[in-house]
C-alpha positions as CSV (number, residue, x, y, z in Angstrom):
1,M,81.6,203.2,91.9
2,T,79.5,205.4,89.6
3,D,81.4,207.7,87.4
4,I,79.7,210.9,88.5
5,G,81.7,213.2,86.3
6,K,80.8,211.2,83.2
7,S,77.1,211.0,84.3
8,F,77.0,214.8,84.6
9,R,78.6,215.3,81.1
10,M,76.4,212.7,79.5
11,R,73.4,214.6,80.9
12,R,74.6,217.8,79.4
13,L,74.9,216.2,76.0
14,S,71.1,215.9,75.9
15,V,69.5,219.3,76.5
16,A,66.1,217.8,77.1
17,G,67.5,215.1,79.4
18,D,65.8,212.4,77.4
19,G,69.0,210.6,76.3
20,R,68.4,211.8,72.7
21,Y,70.9,213.9,70.8
22,L,71.1,216.4,68.0
23,F,74.8,217.1,67.3
24,V,76.0,219.6,64.8
25,P,79.6,218.7,63.6
26,L,81.6,221.8,62.6
27,D,85.0,220.0,62.3
28,H,84.9,220.3,58.5
29,S,87.2,223.3,58.6
30,V,90.1,220.9,59.0
31,S,89.0,218.3,56.5
32,D,87.5,220.5,53.8
33,G,88.0,224.2,54.6
34,P,86.1,227.0,56.3
35,V,82.5,226.2,57.4
36,V,81.5,229.9,57.1
37,S,83.4,233.2,57.0
38,Q,84.9,234.3,60.2
39,A,82.5,237.2,60.4
40,R,79.6,234.7,60.4
41,W,81.1,232.2,62.9
42,N,79.6,233.5,66.2
43,G,76.3,234.1,64.5
44,L,76.2,230.5,63.3
45,L,76.9,229.2,66.8
46,R,74.2,231.4,68.3
47,A,71.7,230.2,65.6
48,L,72.5,226.6,66.5
49,V,72.0,227.1,70.2
50,D,68.8,229.1,69.6
51,G,67.5,226.4,67.4
52,G,68.0,223.8,70.1
53,A,71.2,221.8,69.1
54,D,72.3,219.5,71.9
55,A,76.0,219.8,71.1
56,V,78.5,221.2,68.5
57,V,81.6,219.3,67.5
58,V,84.7,221.4,66.9
59,H,88.5,221.0,67.0
60,K,90.4,222.3,70.0
61,G,91.5,225.6,68.5
62,R,88.0,226.6,67.6
63,A,86.9,225.6,71.1
64,R,89.3,228.1,72.6
65,A,87.7,230.9,70.6
66,I,84.1,230.2,71.6
67,A,82.8,232.8,74.1
68,P,81.3,230.9,77.1
69,D,78.0,232.7,76.9
70,I,77.3,231.4,73.4
71,L,77.1,227.8,74.4
72,R,74.7,228.5,77.3
73,H,72.3,225.7,76.4
74,C,74.5,223.6,74.2
75,A,77.3,221.1,75.0
76,L,80.8,221.1,73.6
77,V,82.4,218.1,71.9
78,V,86.1,218.4,71.0
79,H,87.1,216.3,68.0
80,L,90.5,214.7,68.4
81,S,91.0,213.3,64.9
82,A,92.1,215.0,61.7
83,G,92.8,214.5,58.0
84,T,92.3,216.6,54.9
85,V,90.9,216.1,51.4
86,H,94.4,217.0,50.1
87,A,96.1,214.0,51.7
88,A,97.6,211.1,49.7
89,D,95.2,208.9,51.7
90,T,92.0,210.8,52.4
91,D,90.7,207.9,54.6
92,A,93.6,208.3,57.0
93,K,93.0,210.0,60.4
94,V,95.5,211.0,63.0
95,L,95.1,212.2,66.6
96,V,95.7,215.9,66.9
97,G,94.6,216.4,70.5
98,D,94.0,214.5,73.7
99,V,91.5,214.1,76.5
100,E,93.4,216.2,79.0
101,E,93.3,219.2,76.6
102,A,89.6,218.7,76.2
103,V,89.1,218.7,79.9
104,R,91.0,222.0,80.2
105,L,88.8,223.5,77.5
106,G,85.6,222.5,79.5
107,A,84.5,219.9,77.0
108,D,81.5,217.7,77.7
109,A,82.8,215.0,75.4
110,V,85.4,214.1,72.9
111,S,85.1,212.3,69.5
112,V,87.4,210.1,67.5
113,H,87.1,209.2,63.8
114,V,87.7,205.6,62.5
115,N,87.4,204.5,58.9
116,L,86.8,200.8,58.9
117,G,88.4,199.2,55.8
118,S,91.0,201.9,55.2
119,D,94.7,201.4,54.8
120,T,95.4,202.9,58.2
121,E,92.5,201.1,60.0
122,H,94.9,199.5,62.5
123,R,96.3,202.8,63.6
124,Q,92.8,204.4,63.9
125,L,91.6,201.5,66.0
126,K,94.6,201.8,68.2
127,D,93.9,205.6,68.6
128,L,90.3,204.8,69.5
129,G,91.4,202.4,72.2
130,T,94.0,204.8,73.6
131,V,91.5,207.7,73.8
132,A,88.9,205.4,75.4
133,A,91.3,204.5,78.2
134,S,92.1,208.2,78.7
135,C,88.4,209.0,78.8
136,D,87.9,206.4,81.6
137,L,90.6,208.2,83.5
138,W,89.0,211.6,83.2
139,N,85.3,210.4,83.2
140,M,84.9,211.9,79.8
141,P,82.2,210.6,77.4
142,L,83.6,209.4,74.1
143,L,81.8,209.6,70.7
144,A,83.2,207.2,68.1
145,M,82.6,208.4,64.6
146,I,83.1,205.1,62.7
147,Y,82.3,204.4,59.1
148,P,82.9,201.6,56.6
149,R,85.1,203.7,54.3
150,G,88.1,202.7,52.3
151,P,89.4,200.6,49.4
152,R,88.2,197.4,50.9
153,I,84.6,198.5,51.3
154,A,82.3,197.8,48.4
155,D,79.1,199.2,49.9
156,P,79.5,201.8,52.7
157,H,75.8,201.6,53.5
158,D,75.7,197.8,53.9
159,P,73.7,197.1,57.1
160,A,76.0,194.2,58.1
161,L,79.1,196.4,57.7
162,L,77.5,199.2,59.7
163,A,76.5,196.8,62.5
164,H,80.1,195.6,62.6
165,A,81.3,199.2,62.8
166,V,79.1,200.3,65.6
167,N,79.9,197.2,67.6
168,I,83.6,198.0,67.3
169,A,82.8,201.3,68.9
170,A,81.1,199.5,71.8
171,D,83.8,196.9,72.2
172,L,86.6,199.5,72.3
173,G,85.0,201.7,74.9
174,A,82.9,204.4,73.3
175,D,79.8,205.8,75.0
176,L,78.1,207.0,71.8
177,V,78.5,206.1,68.2
178,K,77.9,208.0,65.0
179,T,77.8,206.2,61.7
180,S,76.4,206.2,58.2
181,V,72.8,205.4,57.3
182,A,71.9,201.9,56.0
183,L,70.5,201.6,52.5
184,P,67.7,200.8,52.0
185,M,66.9,202.9,55.1
186,E,64.3,200.4,56.2
187,R,67.3,198.2,57.3
188,M,68.7,200.9,59.7
189,A,66.7,199.2,62.4
190,E,68.9,196.1,62.0
191,V,72.0,198.3,62.8
192,V,70.3,199.9,65.8
193,N,69.2,196.6,67.2
194,S,72.7,195.2,67.0
195,C,74.2,198.1,68.9
196,P,74.5,198.4,72.7
197,L,75.3,202.1,72.4
198,P,73.1,205.1,71.6
199,L,73.5,205.5,67.8
200,L,73.5,208.8,66.1
201,A,72.9,208.7,62.3
202,A,75.3,210.8,60.3
203,G,74.4,213.4,57.7
204,G,71.4,213.9,55.5
205,P,69.8,211.9,52.7
206,P,72.3,211.1,49.9
207,D,69.8,212.1,47.3
208,G,69.4,215.6,48.8
209,S,65.7,215.0,49.7
210,D,63.9,216.5,52.7
211,L,66.1,216.4,55.7
212,V,63.3,216.5,58.3
213,S,61.5,213.5,56.8
214,H,64.8,211.7,56.6
215,G,65.5,212.4,60.3
216,T,62.0,211.3,61.3
217,S,62.5,207.9,59.6
218,L,65.8,207.4,61.3
219,M,64.4,208.2,64.8
220,L,61.5,205.8,64.1
221,A,64.1,203.2,63.2
222,G,65.4,203.4,66.7
223,C,68.3,205.9,66.3
224,R,68.9,207.9,69.5
225,G,69.9,211.0,67.6
226,L,71.1,212.8,64.5
227,A,74.5,214.3,63.6
228,V,74.0,216.8,60.8
229,G,76.6,219.4,59.8
230,R,76.8,220.6,56.2
231,R,73.1,220.6,55.5
232,I,72.6,222.8,58.6
233,F,75.5,225.3,58.3
234,S,74.9,225.7,54.6
235,S,71.2,226.4,55.2
236,P,69.8,229.9,54.7
237,S,68.2,229.6,58.1
238,P,70.3,227.3,60.3
239,S,68.3,228.1,63.5
240,S,65.0,227.2,61.9
241,L,66.3,223.9,60.5
242,V,67.9,223.0,63.8
243,A,64.6,223.7,65.6
244,R,62.7,221.4,63.2
245,L,65.3,218.6,63.6
246,A,65.3,219.1,67.4
247,A,61.5,218.6,67.4
248,V,62.0,215.3,65.6
249,V,64.8,214.1,67.8
250,H,63.2,215.0,71.2
251,A,59.6,214.1,70.4
252,A,60.5,210.6,69.1
253,E,59.6,208.4,72.1
254,A,58.2,205.0,72.4
255,G,58.4,204.4,68.6
256,T,56.6,207.6,67.6
257,A,57.7,210.9,66.1
258,P,55.8,214.0,64.9
259,H,54.9,214.0,61.2
260,P,57.2,216.4,59.2
261,S,54.2,218.5,58.1
262,T,53.4,219.3,61.8
263,I,57.0,220.4,62.4
264,A,57.0,222.6,59.3
265,T,53.8,224.4,60.4
266,G,54.7,224.5,64.1
267,A,51.6,222.4,65.0
268,A,51.8,220.2,68.1
C-alpha cells in the first residue's frame, strides 16, 4: 500500500514539485544561541519564504510560535535532536522531541542528527532507528543529518566516510539525508552516486567563498538540494540570497545549472 500521507508531505517539501530541496536550518538557537533577535524573527521567516525556501528546520517550541500564514509556501521540518556548545561532549546529541509531537504541530517532516565517530554514536544511531520506526507509523518523512564528526574522525570531508554516513541514513530508514561536502569537491559525485536517498549538501564553502557558485557545483555533482543556515540568516539580505540559491537548486536538471553570473543579474 502506498503511504499517501508521506507522499503528500514529501511533495510539500519541494515547493516546485521537482524533488529538489532548499532547506534553511534555524535550529542553531539550541546549539549555539539566538539566530536573530526576537524582534527580527518573523521578518526573517517571511524573507526566507519570499525568497523561495522549500523548508525551514526548527525545534518544536519555535514551531509553536510560527504564525500559520508565514509558512504559506514553505514546509516545516521539526528537529528532534539537541546538544549545545557548552556540553562536556559537543558531539553528543539527545532526542528532545518525538514524531507524534511533530504531527500535532503540523510538521511536514522531522529531522535527527547523528555524529558518526563520536563517543555517543551508538545512542545516536539507536535514536535514528527509533524515530524512523515512528515515522513509518505516522507516514512522516525523516531527514537524517549525519556527519563524520568526533574523536575517531581524521578527515570529516573524506568521500569514503561521507558515503558510509549517507548509506547509514538509508539503511536505518531515512527518506532524505543531509551531510557535509567532500573535499576536494570534485569527489562529491562519488558520495552522491553511493547514496540511494536524495542528498542535501550542508552549509557553505569552508573558505568563505561565493555561496552561489558553491551551490551550483554541488547541484552539478548530483546533489538533490542544499541545506544552508548561518550564511543565509546572517546575510544582510536573506531573501535575495535565498532566491539566488533557489534558482540554482530548482534549475539544476539533467546535469545542468544556471551560471552564477546569470543568477546574480537576474538573467534567464
